[in-house]
All heavy atoms as an XYZ file, in Angstrom:
857
protein
N       0.824     -1.193      0.000
C       0.000      0.000      0.000
C       0.866      1.253      0.000
O       0.572      2.207     -0.719
C      -0.942     -0.033      1.201
C      -1.788      1.215      1.307
C      -2.920      1.358      0.517
C      -1.452      2.237      2.165
C      -3.699      2.503      0.594
C      -2.224      3.380      2.253
C      -3.345      3.509      1.466
O      -4.111      4.634      1.537
N       1.932      1.249      0.802
C       2.796      2.431      0.866
C       3.405      2.757     -0.488
O       3.539      3.923     -0.848
C       3.904      2.224      1.901
C       3.481      2.173      3.360
C       4.686      1.906      4.247
C       2.783      3.452      3.778
N       3.776      1.741     -1.240
C       4.413      1.963     -2.541
C       3.460      2.600     -3.550
O       3.907      3.145     -4.548
C       4.953      0.644     -3.091
N       2.170      2.567     -3.269
C       1.200      3.229     -4.143
C       1.114      4.722     -3.836
O       0.603      5.492     -4.638
C      -0.182      2.604     -3.974
C      -0.253      1.169     -4.434
C      -1.585      0.525     -4.065
O      -2.480      1.171     -3.535
N      -1.711     -0.760     -4.340
N       1.621      5.125     -2.667
C       1.468      6.506     -2.222
C       2.782      7.210     -1.907
O       2.790      8.417     -1.688
C       0.563      6.551     -0.990
C      -0.793      5.995     -1.269
N      -1.773      6.703     -1.942
C      -1.326      4.781     -1.017
C      -2.852      5.949     -2.074
N      -2.613      4.779     -1.525
N       3.860      6.461     -1.869
C       5.194      7.019     -1.618
C       6.133      6.490     -2.695
O       5.825      5.494     -3.343
C       5.706      6.569     -0.241
C       4.932      7.042      0.984
C       5.435      6.338      2.234
C       5.047      8.543      1.148
N       7.280      7.134     -2.876
C       8.260      6.560     -3.802
C       8.534      5.096     -3.444
O       8.692      4.752     -2.261
C       9.488      7.439     -3.587
C       8.908      8.759     -3.146
C       7.727      8.390     -2.286
N       8.564      4.247     -4.455
C       8.628      2.799     -4.231
C       9.809      2.356     -3.365
O       9.651      1.561     -2.447
C       8.627      2.073     -5.568
C       7.291      2.125     -6.272
C       7.327      1.411     -7.601
C       6.042      1.431     -8.363
N       5.118      2.492     -8.199
N      11.010      2.858     -3.656
C      12.173      2.427     -2.878
C      12.110      2.948     -1.451
O      12.558      2.291     -0.519
C      13.462      2.838     -3.574
C      13.621      2.064     -4.873
C      14.930      2.166     -5.574
N      15.708      3.366     -5.399
C      16.676      3.738     -6.204
N      16.966      3.002     -7.253
N      17.359      4.825     -5.990
N      11.540      4.117     -1.245
C      11.354      4.661      0.090
C      10.370      3.795      0.873
O      10.614      3.426      2.022
C      10.869      6.103     -0.014
C      10.582      6.763      1.306
C      11.600      6.996      2.218
C       9.301      7.174      1.621
C      11.333      7.611      3.435
C       9.031      7.793      2.827
C      10.056      8.010      3.738
N       9.263      3.439      0.241
C       8.262      2.582      0.881
C       8.862      1.224      1.226
O       8.628      0.692      2.320
C       7.051      2.413     -0.028
N       9.648      0.658      0.332
C      10.268     -0.641      0.596
C      11.230     -0.562      1.768
O      11.256     -1.448      2.619
C      11.006     -1.161     -0.652
C      11.565     -2.560     -0.468
C      10.487     -3.583     -0.172
O       9.511     -3.692     -0.895
N      10.637     -4.333      0.903
N      12.006      0.510      1.844
C      12.929      0.678      2.968
C      12.167      0.784      4.285
O      12.576      0.192      5.298
C      13.806      1.911      2.752
N      11.071      1.533      4.309
C      10.253      1.620      5.522
C       9.703      0.253      5.909
O       9.733     -0.133      7.082
C       9.095      2.595      5.315
C       9.430      4.074      5.384
C       8.236      4.910      4.943
C       9.865      4.475      6.772
N       9.209     -0.474      4.926
C       8.697     -1.824      5.200
C       9.786     -2.708      5.790
O       9.543     -3.434      6.756
C       8.150     -2.465      3.929
C       6.844     -1.854      3.480
O       6.117     -1.269      4.264
N       6.546     -1.974      2.200
N      10.980     -2.650      5.221
C      12.082     -3.484      5.692
C      12.496     -3.129      7.117
O      12.703     -4.008      7.953
C      13.298     -3.354      4.764
C      13.048     -3.936      3.376
O      12.052     -4.672      3.201
O      13.846     -3.634      2.474
N      12.615     -1.832      7.393
C      13.046     -1.379      8.717
C      12.043     -1.787      9.795
O      12.416     -2.209     10.882
C      13.260      0.150      8.721
C      13.366      0.700     10.129
C      14.501      0.510      7.927
N      10.753     -1.652      9.490
C       9.715     -1.897     10.494
C       9.151     -3.318     10.455
O       8.348     -3.677     11.316
C       8.578     -0.888     10.331
C       8.983      0.507     10.692
N       9.117      0.929     11.992
C       9.324      1.562      9.930
C       9.504      2.189     12.014
N       9.639      2.592     10.764
N       9.541     -4.097      9.468
C       9.034     -5.463      9.370
C       7.594     -5.542      8.896
O       6.897     -6.521      9.171
N       7.149     -4.500      8.190
C       5.789     -4.501      7.666
C       5.771     -5.329      6.390
O       6.612     -5.174      5.520
C       5.312     -3.090      7.355
C       5.342     -2.152      8.524
C       5.163     -2.460      9.836
C       5.582     -0.750      8.482
N       5.267     -1.333     10.599
C       5.522     -0.260      9.804
C       5.825      0.160      7.459
C       5.697      1.074     10.124
C       6.003      1.488      7.777
C       5.932      1.942      9.100
N       4.790     -6.201      6.269
C       4.701     -7.022      5.060
C       3.276     -7.530      4.908
O       2.533     -7.625      5.877
C       5.666     -8.199      5.144
N       2.931     -7.844      3.696
C       1.637     -8.445      3.423
C       0.541     -7.436      3.154
O       0.713     -6.240      3.356
N      -0.603     -7.943      2.707
C      -1.725     -7.062      2.371
C      -2.356     -6.441      3.622
O      -2.283     -6.996      4.721
C      -2.707     -8.000      1.664
C      -2.353     -9.361      2.137
C      -0.882     -9.340      2.431
N      -2.986     -5.296      3.433
C      -3.618     -4.586      4.553
C      -4.726     -5.409      5.213
O      -4.982     -5.244      6.405
C      -4.187     -3.249      4.080
C      -3.174     -2.147      3.825
C      -3.871     -0.897      3.313
C      -2.384     -1.824      5.081
N      -5.370     -6.290      4.461
C      -6.438     -7.107      5.033
C      -5.945     -7.939      6.216
O      -6.716     -8.310      7.082
C      -7.057     -8.076      4.008
C      -7.605     -7.467      2.758
C      -6.568     -7.378      1.661
O      -5.611     -6.634      1.785
N      -6.765     -8.092      0.570
N      -4.634     -8.235      6.234
C      -4.068     -9.044      7.309
C      -3.751     -8.255      8.567
O      -3.356     -8.828      9.577
N      -3.934     -6.948      8.535
C      -3.620     -6.098      9.684
C      -4.886     -5.765     10.468
O      -5.941     -5.519      9.892
C      -2.978     -4.784      9.229
C      -1.541     -4.919      8.794
C      -1.217     -5.350      7.509
C      -0.510     -4.611      9.661
C       0.094     -5.466      7.106
C       0.813     -4.713      9.270
C       1.106     -5.152      7.988
O       2.407     -5.261      7.602
N      -4.758     -5.736     11.800
C      -5.845     -5.255     12.654
C      -5.819     -3.723     12.620
O      -4.812     -3.122     12.264
C      -5.651     -5.730     14.091
C      -5.713     -7.250     14.241
C      -5.527     -7.655     15.683
C      -4.043     -7.559     15.984
N      -3.647     -7.982     17.294
N      -6.914     -3.103     13.007
C      -6.961     -1.637     13.061
C      -5.846     -1.079     13.933
O      -5.238     -0.070     13.604
C      -8.316     -1.151     13.561
C      -9.400     -1.283     12.512
O      -9.111     -1.470     11.333
N     -10.645     -1.212     12.930
N      -5.573     -1.734     15.051
C      -4.521     -1.259     15.950
C      -3.145     -1.333     15.265
O      -2.281     -0.481     15.499
C      -4.516     -2.049     17.257
O      -4.300     -3.429     17.008
N      -2.938     -2.348     14.410
C      -1.677     -2.457     13.660
C      -1.547     -1.299     12.668
O      -0.477     -0.710     12.532
C      -1.612     -3.782     12.886
C      -1.560     -5.000     13.788
O      -1.064     -4.873     14.930
O      -2.028     -6.063     13.345
N      -2.638     -0.984     11.976
C      -2.621      0.107     10.996
C      -2.388      1.442     11.701
O      -1.650      2.294     11.209
C      -3.918      0.108     10.164
C      -3.958     -1.162      9.293
C      -4.013      1.357      9.302
C      -5.257     -1.388      8.574
N      -2.985      1.618     12.870
C      -2.752      2.840     13.647
C      -1.292      2.943     14.072
O      -0.706      4.025     14.072
C      -3.681      2.875     14.861
C      -5.130      3.104     14.483
C      -6.090      2.897     15.642
O      -5.628      2.652     16.785
O      -7.300      2.996     15.410
N      -0.677      1.812     14.407
C       0.742      1.801     14.783
C       1.617      2.184     13.583
O       2.570      2.947     13.719
C       1.132      0.425     15.315
C       2.568      0.347     15.788
C       2.915     -1.032     16.316
O       2.130     -1.974     16.234
N       4.110     -1.158     16.858
N       1.293      1.683     12.414
C       2.013      2.048     11.192
C       1.873      3.550     10.940
O       2.852      4.246     10.649
C       1.508      1.238      9.972
C       2.060      1.799      8.675
C       1.863     -0.234     10.120
N       0.659      4.074     11.071
C       0.414      5.503     10.851
C       1.214      6.344     11.834
O       1.808      7.364     11.454
C      -1.076      5.808     10.978
N       1.269      5.932     13.108
C       2.057      6.672     14.102
C       3.539      6.646     13.749
O       4.235      7.656     13.856
C       1.837      6.102     15.502
C       0.610      6.640     16.203
C       0.614      6.293     17.687
N       0.692      4.860     17.944
C      -0.330      4.019     17.878
N      -1.524      4.468     17.579
N      -0.170      2.737     18.128
N       4.025      5.489     13.328
C       5.450      5.361     12.962
C       5.783      6.283     11.797
O       6.820      6.954     11.796
C       5.787      3.906     12.623
N       4.908      6.342     10.803
C       5.142      7.222      9.659
C       5.076      8.686     10.075
O       5.872      9.513      9.624
C       4.121      6.953      8.554
C       4.276      5.619      7.829
C       3.089      5.384      6.918
C       5.571      5.569      7.065
N       4.139      9.026     10.934
C       3.971     10.405     11.375
C       5.165     10.885     12.200
O       5.544     12.049     12.127
C       2.686     10.532     12.191
C       2.393     11.959     12.585
O       2.337     12.824     11.683
O       2.223     12.219     13.792
N       5.781      9.993     12.954
C       6.871     10.373     13.850
C       8.254     10.129     13.247
O       9.263     10.389     13.892
C       6.740      9.604     15.169
C       5.483      9.966     15.921
C       5.251      9.081     17.133
O       6.015      8.174     17.420
N       4.163      9.345     17.847
N       8.318      9.637     12.006
C       9.587      9.279     11.391
C      10.422     10.519     11.114
O       9.917     11.520     10.611
C       9.327      8.517     10.093
C      10.559      8.027      9.426
C      11.359      7.009      9.848
C      11.130      8.521      8.219
N      12.389      6.834      8.970
C      12.282      7.760      7.964
C      10.792      9.531      7.342
C      13.083      7.968      6.863
C      11.599      9.733      6.247
C      12.720      8.963      6.028
N      11.689     10.462     11.471
C      12.622     11.556     11.190
C      13.915     10.978     10.619
O      14.257      9.829     10.870
C      12.964     12.371     12.455
O      13.538     11.500     13.433
C      11.726     13.030     13.037
N      14.606     11.801      9.874
C      15.909     11.422      9.334
C      16.973     12.071     10.208
O      16.912     13.264     10.485
C      16.068     11.908      7.880
C      15.031     11.254      6.993
C      17.477     11.639      7.377
C      15.016     11.784      5.579
N      17.933     11.274     10.646
C      19.028     11.786     11.462
C      20.352     11.388     10.800
O      20.835     10.280     11.000
C      18.959     11.214     12.879
C      17.722     11.659     13.627
C      17.681     11.103     15.027
C      16.389     11.535     15.692
N      16.241     10.960     17.018
N      20.933     12.284      9.999
C      22.207     11.952      9.350
C      23.278     11.631     10.396
O      23.334     12.257     11.461
C      22.561     13.228      8.585
C      21.261     13.955      8.424
C      20.448     13.611      9.622
N      24.105     10.670     10.075
C      25.164     10.260     10.999
C      26.369     11.196     10.926
O      27.184     11.230     11.835
C      25.598      8.827     10.683
N      26.496     11.951      9.861
C      27.634     12.855      9.735
C      27.905     13.182      8.283
O      27.124     12.850      7.403
N      29.020     13.828      8.051
C      29.407     14.237      6.710
C      30.926     14.186      6.588
O      31.634     14.276      7.579
C      28.902     15.653      6.392
O      29.362     16.013      5.085
C      29.408     16.673      7.390
N      31.381     14.014      5.380
C      32.812     14.098      5.108
C      33.166     15.481      4.584
O      34.307     15.736      4.236
C      33.221     13.012      4.114
C      33.073     11.612      4.680
C      33.567     10.553      3.718
O      34.369     10.869      2.815
O      33.132      9.407      3.869
N      32.173     16.356      4.445
C      32.427     17.725      4.039
C      32.559     17.907      2.537
O      32.400     16.981      1.743
N      32.879     19.132      2.160
C      32.994     19.495      0.746
C      34.118     18.743      0.033
O      34.052     18.502     -1.157
C      33.245     21.003      0.606
C      32.044     21.847      0.905
C      31.994     22.652      2.038
C      30.952     21.860      0.047
C      30.881     23.432      2.308
C      29.837     22.637      0.312
C      29.814     23.421      1.438
O      28.723     24.181      1.702
N      35.158     18.369      0.767
C      36.325     17.723      0.168
C      35.953     16.467     -0.621
O      36.520     16.196     -1.681
C      37.332     17.370      1.270
C      38.610     16.719      0.780
C      39.535     16.333      1.936
N      38.918     15.409      2.883
C      38.788     14.094      2.678
N      39.202     13.546      1.556
N      38.230     13.333      3.582
N      35.001     15.696     -0.141
C      34.665     14.432     -0.799
C      33.255     14.414     -1.382
O      32.796     13.365     -1.819
C      34.798     13.263      0.192
O      33.908     13.496      1.283
C      36.219     13.116      0.692
N      32.562     15.525     -1.383
C      31.178     15.556     -1.865
C      31.123     15.291     -3.371
O      31.911     15.831     -4.132
C      30.557     16.908     -1.552
N      30.223     14.432     -3.775
C      29.974     14.186     -5.184
C      28.543     13.727     -5.368
O      27.855     13.426     -4.410
C      30.931     13.156     -5.800
C      31.573     12.180     -4.903
C      32.518     11.246     -5.635
O      32.019     10.398     -6.392
O      33.707     11.354     -5.433
N      28.114     13.690     -6.598
C      26.755     13.271     -6.925
C      26.676     11.760     -6.841
O      27.582     11.051     -7.248
C      26.385     13.744     -8.348
C      25.022     13.227     -8.749
C      26.435     15.250     -8.418
N      25.571     11.253     -6.310
C      25.359      9.815     -6.241
C      24.257      9.418     -7.207
O      23.464     10.247     -7.632
C      24.961      9.383     -4.816
O      23.764     10.069     -4.453
C      26.056      9.695     -3.828
N      24.216      8.156     -7.544
C      23.194      7.632     -8.450
C      22.148      6.897     -7.625
O      22.475      6.235     -6.654
C      23.846      6.677     -9.456
C      22.951      6.117    -10.543
C      22.438      7.237    -11.426
C      23.724      5.126    -11.387
N      20.914      7.023     -8.004
C      19.840      6.357     -7.283
C      19.105      7.341     -6.398
O      19.485      8.498     -6.270
N      18.042      6.894     -5.805
C      17.268      7.748     -4.926
C      15.824      7.808     -5.368
O      15.353      6.979     -6.147
N      15.122      8.811     -4.881
C      13.703      8.976     -5.179
C      13.532      9.263     -6.674
O      14.194     10.143     -7.227
C      13.101     10.119     -4.336
C      11.650     10.352     -4.697
C      13.252      9.818     -2.856
N      12.667      8.531     -7.307
C      12.410      8.659     -8.740
C      11.790     10.023     -9.038
O      10.757     10.384     -8.462
C      11.463      7.542     -9.182
C      11.308      7.442    -10.684
O      11.551      8.437    -11.395
O      10.925      6.358    -11.148
N      12.395     10.780     -9.938
C      11.911     12.123    -10.268
C      10.510     12.101    -10.878
O       9.793     13.092    -10.801
C      12.870     12.840    -11.232
O      13.040     12.037    -12.410
C      14.205     13.097    -10.580
N      10.111     10.983    -11.468
C       8.763     10.893    -12.046
C       7.686     10.916    -10.971
O       6.523     11.138    -11.263
C       8.628      9.626    -12.891
C       9.496      9.672    -14.149
C       9.467      8.370    -14.875
N      10.101      7.370    -14.012
C      10.381      6.138    -14.385
N      10.072      5.709    -15.580
N      10.973      5.305    -13.539
N       8.081     10.694     -9.709
C       7.117     10.706     -8.616
C       7.089     12.051     -7.898
O       6.410     12.203     -6.888
C       7.443      9.581     -7.630
C       7.294      8.211     -8.255
C       7.674      7.095     -7.316
O       8.095      7.312     -6.197
N       7.517      5.871     -7.771
N       7.841     13.044     -8.432
C       7.929     14.361     -7.794
C       7.473     15.467     -8.736
O       7.648     15.368     -9.944
C       9.381     14.657     -7.392
C      10.056     13.694     -6.429
C      11.512     14.084     -6.241
C       9.331     13.663     -5.105
N       6.958     16.536     -8.159
C       6.672     17.738     -8.933
C       7.994     18.412     -9.262
O       8.808     18.652     -8.372
C       5.795     18.699     -8.119
O       5.842     19.992     -8.686
N       8.222     18.742    -10.514
C       9.467     19.396    -10.899
C       9.504     20.857    -10.444
O      10.576     21.462    -10.404
C       9.662     19.323    -12.418
O       8.598     19.987    -13.072
N       8.380     21.413    -10.080
C       8.335     22.808     -9.623
C       8.495     22.937     -8.120
O       9.048     23.912     -7.637
C       7.018     23.458    -10.048
C       6.906     23.638    -11.544
C       5.620     24.329    -11.910
C       5.542     24.477    -13.423
N       4.325     25.157    -13.838
N       7.981     21.955     -7.360
C       7.974     22.083     -5.897
C       8.777     21.003     -5.180
O       9.017     21.119     -3.994
C       6.534     22.024     -5.364
O       6.007     20.705     -5.594
C       5.659     23.077     -6.015
N       9.148     19.941     -5.857
C       9.845     18.787     -5.298
C       8.952     17.979     -4.349
O       9.421     17.132     -3.604
C      11.142     19.187     -4.579
C      12.120     19.957     -5.451
S      12.478     19.131     -7.032
C      13.228     17.626     -6.469
N       7.652     18.233     -4.381
C       6.701     17.484     -3.557
C       6.365     16.169     -4.237
O       6.326     16.079     -5.468
C       5.431     18.295     -3.331
N       6.115     15.145     -3.440
C       5.642     13.870     -3.974
C       4.260     14.117     -4.577
O       3.402     14.736     -3.955
C       5.577     12.806     -2.853
C       4.998     11.498     -3.367
C       6.962     12.576     -2.257
N       4.055     13.664     -5.802
C       2.815     13.959     -6.526
C       1.574     13.503     -5.768
O       0.564     14.207     -5.749
C       2.857     13.341     -7.919
C       3.930     13.926     -8.849
C       3.977     13.146    -10.153
C       3.701     15.405     -9.093
N       1.640     12.332     -5.127
C       0.486     11.816     -4.395
C       0.421     12.311     -2.954
O      -0.569     12.094     -2.271
C       0.500     10.286     -4.384
C       0.257      9.702     -5.763
O      -0.268     10.427     -6.627
O       0.595      8.527     -5.972
N       1.489     12.946     -2.473
C       1.559     13.443     -1.091
C       2.164     14.838     -1.116
O       3.352     15.033     -0.842
C       2.422     12.521     -0.216
C       1.877     11.137     -0.064
C       0.650     11.157      0.800
C       0.071      9.758      0.905
N      -1.264      9.779      1.429
N       1.385     15.863     -1.446
C       1.942     17.198     -1.685
C       2.598     17.856     -0.476
O       3.245     18.884     -0.626
C       0.737     18.004     -2.188
C      -0.463     17.219     -1.815
C      -0.046     15.789     -1.694
N       2.476     17.282      0.718
C       3.157     17.846      1.885
C       4.466     17.120      2.192
O       5.094     17.382      3.219
C       2.243     17.796      3.117
C       1.065     18.746      2.989
O       1.196     19.761      2.276
O       0.013     18.469      3.582
N       4.888     16.202      1.322
C       6.130     15.455      1.503
C       7.090     15.854      0.387
O       6.754     15.750     -0.796
C       5.859     13.946      1.453
C       7.057     13.018      1.579
C       7.762     13.214      2.929
C       6.619     11.570      1.421
N       8.274     16.323      0.754
C       9.246     16.830     -0.212
C      10.541     16.028     -0.136
O      10.946     15.583      0.935
C       9.583     18.301      0.099
C       8.409     19.226      0.041
C       7.553     19.376      1.126
C       8.147     19.971     -1.101
C       6.464     20.228      1.074
C       7.066     20.831     -1.162
C       6.233     20.951     -0.065
O       5.162     21.806     -0.129
N      11.201     15.877     -1.293
C      12.533     15.292     -1.352
C      13.417     16.217     -2.172
O      12.993     16.714     -3.218
C      12.490     13.897     -1.990
C      11.833     12.868     -1.126
C      10.511     12.525     -1.315
C      12.542     12.248     -0.107
C       9.892     11.589     -0.517
C      11.939     11.306      0.700
C      10.614     10.969      0.492
N      14.636     16.456     -1.697
C      15.547     17.380     -2.386
C      16.959     16.823     -2.401
O      17.288     15.872     -1.701
C      15.553     18.773     -1.710
C      16.077     18.671     -0.283
C      14.173     19.400     -1.746
C      16.394     20.007      0.361
N      17.800     17.452     -3.186
C      19.235     17.179     -3.184
C      19.592     15.754     -3.538
O      18.998     15.136     -4.423
N      20.566     15.212     -2.828
C      21.138     13.907     -3.135
C      20.179     12.743     -2.939
O      20.435     11.655     -3.418
C      22.388     13.675     -2.273
C      23.508     14.626     -2.562
C      24.473     14.112     -3.608
O      24.543     12.895     -3.831
O      25.164     14.944     -4.201
N      19.083     12.961     -2.232
C      18.139     11.876     -2.008
C      17.291     11.610     -3.256
O      16.644     10.583     -3.366
C      17.273     12.178     -0.756
C      16.110     13.074     -1.087
C      16.811     10.920     -0.093
N      17.347     12.529     -4.222
C      16.589     12.399     -5.469
C      17.503     11.805     -6.549
O      18.697     12.097     -6.593
C      16.049     13.776     -5.924
C      15.249     13.655     -7.210
C      15.184     14.391     -4.828
N      16.957     10.978     -7.410
C      17.731     10.318     -8.465
C      18.028     11.297     -9.602
O      17.401     11.292    -10.643
C      16.958      9.110     -8.997
C      17.780      8.278     -9.971
O      19.000      8.508    -10.070
O      17.201      7.396    -10.627
N      19.007     12.174     -9.342
C      19.482     13.149    -10.329
C      21.000     13.032    -10.357
O      21.643     13.038     -9.316
C      19.071     14.592     -9.942
C      19.705     15.608    -10.867
C      17.564     14.728     -9.953
N      21.572     12.918    -11.540
C      23.015     12.763    -11.673
C      23.592     13.932    -12.439
O      23.035     14.364    -13.442
C      23.352     11.446    -12.417
O      22.747     10.366    -11.710
C      24.837     11.232    -12.482
N      24.702     14.467    -11.956
C      25.388     15.560    -12.636
C      26.892     15.342    -12.601
O      27.380     14.470    -11.897
N      27.608     16.135    -13.346
C      29.059     16.039    -13.360
C      29.645     16.629    -12.082
O      29.043     17.502    -11.460
C      29.626     16.786    -14.575
C      29.177     16.210    -15.873
N      29.643     15.006    -16.349
C      28.283     16.653    -16.785
C      29.067     14.742    -17.500
N      28.229     15.730    -17.791
N      30.824     16.184    -11.728
C      31.518     16.762    -10.575
C      31.874     18.213    -10.888
O      31.965     18.609    -12.039
C      32.783     15.967    -10.260
C      32.559     14.525     -9.794
C      33.890     13.838     -9.583
C      31.735     14.488     -8.528
N      32.078     18.974     -9.846
C      32.480     20.354    -10.044
C      31.441     21.348     -9.561
O      31.336     22.445    -10.081
N      30.656     20.968     -8.584
C      29.692     21.884     -8.011
C      28.267     21.683     -8.472
O      27.350     22.290     -7.932
N      28.066     20.827     -9.478
C      26.709     20.612     -9.977
C      25.805     20.012     -8.906
O      24.623     20.351     -8.824
C      26.718     19.722    -11.225
C      27.478     20.317    -12.359
N      26.952     21.321    -13.149
C      28.730     20.085    -12.817
C      27.852     21.669    -14.065
N      28.929     20.934    -13.879
N      26.366     19.123     -8.080
C      25.552     18.529     -7.018
C      25.153     19.573     -5.985
O      24.038     19.549     -5.467
C      26.258     17.344     -6.366
C      27.636     17.685     -5.846
O      28.328     18.548     -6.389
N      28.055     17.017     -4.789
N      26.043     20.509     -5.682
C      25.687     21.568     -4.739
C      24.591     22.450     -5.328
O      23.641     22.821     -4.651
C      26.907     22.431     -4.394
C      27.965     21.678     -3.635
C      29.266     21.683     -4.071
C      27.644     20.973     -2.482
C      30.242     20.998     -3.382
C      28.615     20.284     -1.787
C      29.914     20.290     -2.231
N      24.741     22.798     -6.590
C      23.726     23.634     -7.243
C      22.375     22.939     -7.217
O      21.354     23.553     -6.940
C      24.142     23.967     -8.682
C      23.114     24.783     -9.439
C      22.816     26.127     -8.775
O      23.697     26.757     -8.223
N      21.559     26.546     -8.823
N      22.370     21.640     -7.515
C      21.117     20.878     -7.490
C      20.533     20.864     -6.077
O      19.328     21.071     -5.885
C      21.340     19.453     -7.996
C      20.190     18.562     -7.658
C      20.191     17.513     -6.806
C      18.844     18.671     -8.136
N      18.939     16.959     -6.714
C      18.092     17.665     -7.535
C      18.201     19.543     -9.016
C      16.744     17.477     -7.777
C      16.845     19.358     -9.251
C      16.137     18.339     -8.647
N      21.369     20.629     -5.073
C      20.880     20.593     -3.692
C      20.270     21.936     -3.301
O      19.176     21.994     -2.723
C      22.009     20.217     -2.739
N      20.959     23.019     -3.622
C      20.460     24.344     -3.259
C      19.194     24.696     -4.043
O      18.226     25.195     -3.475
C      21.535     25.403     -3.476
C      22.729     25.219     -2.593
C      22.730     24.811     -1.287
C      24.097     25.422     -2.942
N      24.014     24.740     -0.805
C      24.876     25.115     -1.797
C      24.744     25.823     -4.096
C      26.259     25.206     -1.782
C      26.125     25.918     -4.084
C      26.871     25.620     -2.946
N      19.200     24.446     -5.344
C      18.051     24.793     -6.184
C      16.811     23.971     -5.796
O      15.707     24.518     -5.691
C      18.381     24.590     -7.659
N      16.996     22.679     -5.585
C      15.841     21.860     -5.196
C      15.353     22.239     -3.799
O      14.149     22.228     -3.529
C      16.174     20.359     -5.285
O      17.241     20.013     -4.415
N      16.276     22.634     -2.926
C      15.887     23.083     -1.591
C      15.085     24.375     -1.642
O      14.095     24.545     -0.921
N      15.494     25.287     -2.500
C      14.753     26.546     -2.659
C      13.356     26.254     -3.206
O      12.353     26.821     -2.738
C      15.514     27.535     -3.566
C      14.627     28.690     -4.003
C      16.762     28.053     -2.861
N      13.270     25.370     -4.194
C      11.964     25.045     -4.788
C      11.029     24.457     -3.718
O       9.873     24.881     -3.601
C      12.132     24.066     -5.940
N      11.542     23.528     -2.935
C      10.703     22.905     -1.895
C      10.383     23.910     -0.794
O       9.245     24.011     -0.340
C      11.408     21.688     -1.321
N      11.395     24.644     -0.361
C      11.179     25.620      0.715
C      10.211     26.723      0.341
O       9.444     27.205      1.174
N      10.225     27.120     -0.908
C       9.306     28.178     -1.368
C       7.871     27.690     -1.381
O       6.940     28.477     -1.259
C       9.686     28.633     -2.769
O      10.967     29.225     -2.754
N       7.690     26.381     -1.543
C       6.351     25.813     -1.606
C       5.824     25.389     -0.233
O       4.628     25.414      0.000
C       6.322     24.611     -2.541
C       4.922     24.126     -2.821
O       4.146     24.901     -3.430
O       4.592     23.008     -2.413
N       6.726     25.018      0.650
C       6.307     24.465      1.964
C       5.695     25.530      2.862
O       5.923     26.675      2.768
C       7.515     23.839      2.658
């Protein structure tokens, strides 16, 4: 169900972390409420950074077809935004990744 409303790889990662599996019919209402609470309280806590010295663009991430190109919001969840390196956008080294991170952040921040 999550993959129908969130980026597929993001939904799969949430399922894997929390051990959620199977069709919704197999869940009790209390189980679904627990899933909803977990999603509502979920936060990202980066472990650290290596700084500008080693920063580069990575491949993979949230599929751009699932995002608004103007706001960076998930098309099916307009209050959920993804920006920068977490989005599947690839550029050449030399500052392009920073420009993408800043530009996508401005787009999302202007809309939020």
